[in-house]
N, C-alpha and C positions, 0 to 999 in steps of 0.2 A: 293405452290399454291398462297400464299398471295404475294410472291415477283413477281410473273408473272403478277397477277392482278394489283399491285401497278405500274409496268413498262407499262402496258397497259393504265393506266388511266393516267399515267405521260406523255406518248407520245401523247394521246389524247388531254391533256391541252395545251401541246407545239405547237402541230399541229394547234389547234384551234387560239391560240395567234400569231402564225405565219401567218395563213391566214387572220385574222383581222388586223395584223399590215401592211401586203403587201398590203390588200385591202385599208386600209385608206391611205396610203401613195400615191398608184395610183390615188385615187379619190381626195383627199384634197389638196395633195402636187404637184402631176404631172398633176391634171386637166384632167385626162382620163375618159373615158365613164365608167359606171357602170359595163356593160357586160364585157367589155375587162379587167377592173380592177379585176374582179372575177375570171375570166379563169386565168389570171397571178398569182393571189393570190393563186389559187388552185393549180397550177403547182408548185409552191414553197413550199406549204404545202406537196404535194404528194412526191415531191423530197426528202424533209427531212424525211418524213416517210420511203421511201425506203432505203435510206442510214443510217438510225438511229444507 
């Protein structure tokens, strides 16, 4: 049970970090719109979550 919970938490933390990193890169480096950046970052995080 603890192993499953720790995996769930670690995947959540990594997903959040990927989302924020993708969002930050899209907004601040590539100068994209906030909404577009959020959608792309969400797709990156969801793709990681599916193929973890």
